[in-house]
C-alpha positions as a Python dict, from the first residue, in 0.01 Angstrom:
ca = {
    (1, 'Q'): (0, 0, 0),
    (2, 'V'): (277, 176, -186),
    (3, 'Q'): (500, -59, -379),
    (4, 'F'): (827, -9, -561),
    (5, 'V'): (957, -215, -847),
    (6, 'E'): (1328, -147, -890),
    (7, 'S'): (1537, -326, -1145),
    (8, 'G'): (1858, -308, -1342),
    (9, 'G'): (2124, -351, -1077),
    (10, 'G'): (2403, -599, -1112),
    (11, 'L'): (2773, -662, -1138),
    (12, 'V'): (2969, -494, -1416),
    (13, 'Q'): (3326, -403, -1499),
    (14, 'A'): (3455, -49, -1478),
    (15, 'G'): (3367, 149, -1787),
    (16, 'E'): (3051, -47, -1858),
    (17, 'S'): (2691, 67, -1828),
    (18, 'L'): (2376, -16, -1638),
    (19, 'R'): (2023, 114, -1658),
    (20, 'L'): (1810, 125, -1346),
    (21, 'S'): (1432, 147, -1357),
    (22, 'C'): (1179, 230, -1088),
    (23, 'A'): (802, 222, -1088),
    (24, 'V'): (587, 321, -792),
    (25, 'T'): (227, 216, -747),
    (26, 'G'): (-34, 270, -482),
    (27, 'S'): (43, 623, -364),
    (28, 'L'): (-260, 807, -229),
    (29, 'F'): (-80, 1137, -279),
    (30, 'T'): (60, 1308, -583),
    (31, 'I'): (430, 1244, -623),
    (32, 'H'): (608, 1560, -735),
    (33, 'T'): (970, 1450, -743),
    (34, 'M'): (1145, 1119, -791),
    (35, 'G'): (1508, 1032, -778),
    (36, 'W'): (1788, 796, -702),
    (37, 'Y'): (2003, 786, -392),
    (38, 'R'): (2286, 552, -312),
    (39, 'Q'): (2460, 425, -3),
    (40, 'A'): (2784, 234, 25),
    (41, 'P'): (2880, 43, 341),
    (42, 'G'): (3001, 282, 608),
    (43, 'K'): (2903, 584, 402),
    (44, 'Q'): (2619, 831, 425),
    (45, 'R'): (2335, 802, 183),
    (46, 'E'): (2385, 1051, -97),
    (47, 'E'): (2162, 1204, -358),
    (48, 'V'): (2254, 1088, -707),
    (49, 'A'): (1993, 1239, -936),
    (50, 'L'): (1649, 1394, -908),
    (51, 'L'): (1371, 1447, -1159),
    (52, 'G'): (1091, 1689, -1085),
    (53, 'S'): (744, 1687, -1232),
    (54, 'T'): (847, 1998, -1424),
    (55, 'G'): (1120, 1799, -1597),
    (56, 'H'): (1401, 1969, -1409),
    (57, 'T'): (1694, 1748, -1318),
    (58, 'T'): (1964, 1765, -1055),
    (59, 'Y'): (2281, 1555, -1040),
    (60, 'A'): (2551, 1490, -789),
    (61, 'E'): (2877, 1640, -907),
    (62, 'S'): (3041, 1298, -905),
    (63, 'V'): (2803, 1160, -1169),
    (64, 'K'): (2755, 1459, -1398),
    (65, 'G'): (2825, 1370, -1757),
    (66, 'R'): (2798, 999, -1687),
    (67, 'F'): (2449, 943, -1545),
    (68, 'T'): (2118, 1053, -1693),
    (69, 'I'): (1784, 1044, -1515),
    (70, 'S'): (1466, 1023, -1717),
    (71, 'G'): (1107, 918, -1681),
    (72, 'D'): (759, 1046, -1613),
    (73, 'V'): (706, 1157, -1257),
    (74, 'A'): (332, 1195, -1318),
    (75, 'K'): (324, 824, -1399),
    (76, 'N'): (558, 750, -1108),
    (77, 'T'): (833, 598, -1319),
    (78, 'I'): (1198, 690, -1357),
    (79, 'N'): (1516, 547, -1503),
    (80, 'L'): (1882, 605, -1443),
    (81, 'Q'): (2122, 545, -1728),
    (82, 'M'): (2466, 495, -1579),
    (83, 'N'): (2758, 506, -1819),
    (84, 'A'): (3132, 486, -1766),
    (85, 'L'): (3080, 324, -1429),
    (86, 'K'): (3357, 345, -1174),
    (87, 'P'): (3432, 127, -871),
    (88, 'E'): (3334, 420, -648),
    (89, 'D'): (2982, 397, -793),
    (90, 'T'): (2940, 68, -608),
    (91, 'A'): (2648, 102, -368),
    (92, 'V'): (2290, 11, -302),
    (93, 'Y'): (2078, 240, -515),
    (94, 'Y'): (1743, 346, -376),
    (95, 'C'): (1450, 487, -566),
    (96, 'N'): (1284, 777, -389),
    (97, 'A'): (952, 952, -438),
    (98, 'E'): (858, 1278, -270),
    (99, 'Y'): (506, 1392, -195),
    (100, 'L'): (302, 1614, 34),
    (101, 'D'): (94, 1444, 302),
    (102, 'T'): (-225, 1647, 320),
    (103, 'D'): (-384, 1450, 604),
    (104, 'Y'): (-293, 1727, 848),
    (105, 'D'): (-395, 2083, 917),
    (106, 'F'): (-110, 2175, 684),
    (107, 'P'): (77, 1974, 421),
    (108, 'R'): (386, 1793, 540),
    (109, 'P'): (672, 1685, 316),
    (110, 'R'): (713, 1310, 307),
    (111, 'E'): (888, 1054, 92),
    (112, 'Y'): (863, 691, -7),
    (113, 'W'): (1167, 466, -40),
    (114, 'G'): (1223, 160, -250),
    (115, 'Q'): (1398, -148, -117),
    (116, 'G'): (1716, -75, -310),
    (117, 'T'): (1908, -252, -582),
    (118, 'Q'): (2275, -344, -563),
    (119, 'V'): (2518, -200, -814),
    (120, 'T'): (2869, -340, -803),
    (121, 'V'): (3144, -213, -1030),
    (122, 'A'): (3460, -419, -1044),
    (123, 'S'): (3791, -268, -1147),
}
């Protein structure tokens, strides 16, 4: 079965840094994009940063200049360097992996989700 190993979350003060890591094993399909999403209580889950197998990256406007996603999608690993953390960054951060399920008459977009890791930023 597909398994996620997510690490790096914790409690920090505003202005400090954290580095999240994610490794996915067991996928029977090729993962083409990985990324990080976050969800705070009472809020919608939002996309934070994505890394494609081409190396292209996408960031939420709220984290541009502060967060950097890196890794090797082909090896199903990514990291998220989070600098200058703010209290509004507090959320559960979820690792995500996108793939195409080919066990149909046509490929269907699907995604795997990690269990999430808590990031808390105190002011």
